[in-house]
C-alpha positions as CSV (number, residue, x, y, z in Angstrom):
1,M,7.8,-1.0,1.6
2,G,7.4,0.2,-1.9
3,I,8.8,-2.9,-3.6
4,P,5.8,-5.2,-2.8
5,W,3.4,-2.7,-4.2
6,L,5.5,-2.5,-7.4
7,L,5.3,-6.3,-7.7
8,A,1.6,-6.2,-7.1
9,L,1.1,-3.6,-9.8
10,K,3.2,-5.6,-12.2
11,A,1.2,-8.8,-11.6
12,I,-2.2,-7.3,-12.1
13,P,-3.4,-7.9,-15.7
14,W,-3.8,-4.2,-16.6
15,D,-4.1,-4.8,-20.3
16,T,-7.2,-7.0,-19.7
17,I,-8.8,-4.5,-17.3
18,L,-8.1,-1.6,-19.6
19,T,-9.3,-3.5,-22.7
20,N,-12.6,-4.3,-21.1
21,A,-13.1,-1.0,-19.2
22,P,-14.9,0.8,-22.1
23,S,-17.4,-2.0,-22.7
24,I,-18.1,-2.3,-19.0
25,L,-18.6,1.5,-18.7
26,R,-20.9,1.5,-21.7
27,S,-23.0,-1.4,-20.3
28,A,-23.2,0.3,-16.9
29,D,-24.2,3.6,-18.5
30,A,-26.9,1.8,-20.6
31,L,-28.2,0.1,-17.5
32,L,-28.2,3.3,-15.5
33,S,-30.0,5.3,-18.2
34,E,-32.7,2.6,-18.6
35,T,-33.4,2.5,-14.9
36,K,-34.0,6.2,-14.5
37,V,-37.6,7.0,-13.5
38,R,-39.8,7.5,-16.5
39,P,-43.3,9.0,-16.5
40,P,-46.0,6.4,-16.5
41,A,-47.1,5.4,-20.0
42,T,-50.6,6.2,-21.1
43,A,-53.0,3.3,-21.0
44,S,-53.1,1.7,-24.4
45,R,-55.8,-0.3,-26.0
46,N,-53.9,-3.5,-25.5
47,D,-52.6,-3.6,-21.9
48,V,-51.4,-7.2,-22.4
49,Q,-49.1,-6.1,-25.2
50,A,-47.8,-3.2,-23.1
51,L,-47.0,-5.6,-20.3
52,A,-45.3,-8.0,-22.7
53,D,-43.2,-5.2,-24.0
54,R,-42.2,-4.2,-20.5
55,V,-41.3,-7.9,-19.7
56,A,-39.2,-8.0,-22.8
57,V,-37.3,-4.9,-21.7
58,L,-36.7,-6.4,-18.3
59,E,-35.4,-9.6,-19.8
60,Q,-33.0,-7.6,-22.0
61,R,-31.8,-5.8,-18.9
62,D,-31.3,-9.1,-17.1
63,R,-29.2,-10.4,-20.0
64,E,-27.1,-7.2,-20.0
65,T,-26.6,-7.4,-16.3
66,A,-25.6,-11.1,-16.5
67,E,-23.1,-10.2,-19.2
68,L,-21.7,-7.4,-17.1
69,L,-21.4,-9.6,-14.1
70,T,-19.7,-12.2,-16.2
71,R,-17.1,-9.7,-17.3
72,V,-16.6,-8.4,-13.8
73,S,-16.3,-11.9,-12.3
74,T,-13.7,-12.8,-15.0
75,Q,-11.6,-9.8,-14.1
76,I,-11.9,-10.6,-10.4
77,A,-10.8,-14.1,-11.1
78,A,-7.7,-12.7,-13.0
79,L,-6.9,-10.4,-10.0
80,T,-7.3,-13.3,-7.6
81,T,-4.9,-15.4,-9.6
82,A,-2.4,-12.5,-9.7
83,G,-2.7,-12.2,-6.0
84,E,-2.1,-15.9,-5.5
85,V,1.0,-15.7,-7.7
86,L,2.3,-12.7,-5.6
87,E,1.7,-14.7,-2.4
88,A,3.7,-17.6,-3.7
89,R,6.5,-15.4,-4.8
90,A,6.5,-13.7,-1.4
91,R,6.8,-17.0,0.3
92,W,9.8,-18.0,-1.9
93,L,11.4,-14.7,-1.3
94,L,11.0,-15.2,2.4
95,V,12.6,-18.6,2.2
96,V,15.5,-17.2,0.1
97,A,16.0,-14.3,2.5
98,I,16.1,-16.7,5.5
99,A,18.5,-19.0,3.7
100,A,20.7,-16.0,2.8
101,S,20.6,-14.7,6.4
102,V,21.6,-18.1,7.8
103,T,24.4,-18.4,5.2
104,S,25.8,-15.0,6.0
105,V,25.7,-15.7,9.7
106,L,27.5,-19.0,9.1
107,A,30.1,-17.3,6.9
108,C,30.7,-14.6,9.5
109,G,31.2,-17.3,12.1
110,V,33.6,-19.2,10.0
111,A,35.5,-16.1,9.2
112,L,35.8,-15.1,12.9
113,F,36.9,-18.6,14.0
114,A,39.2,-19.2,11.1
115,R,41.6,-16.5,12.4
């Protein structure tokens, strides 16, 4: 049972995941730190400007979230591709194993009846 897991671990693009992990963690930490509860800001003279600033901050968060989701979806696509490759290899291995089994049974039959 350990062999399929080893094949799965070899097929996963670990270099891509490990390369992007620090940037994903930084983005996630930045998003988390910005979403923490802050004390309400004091009313300013220009409430419209304060609202515009808050909207700009929210738009920046949306862009960062979209970038993070793009990275994650790219990695999920790579993992999906690796899984599909493993599935195809497993099918071929099954076909080869069946062919080898049939061949060995036939060889044993020939050896027994050749005597």
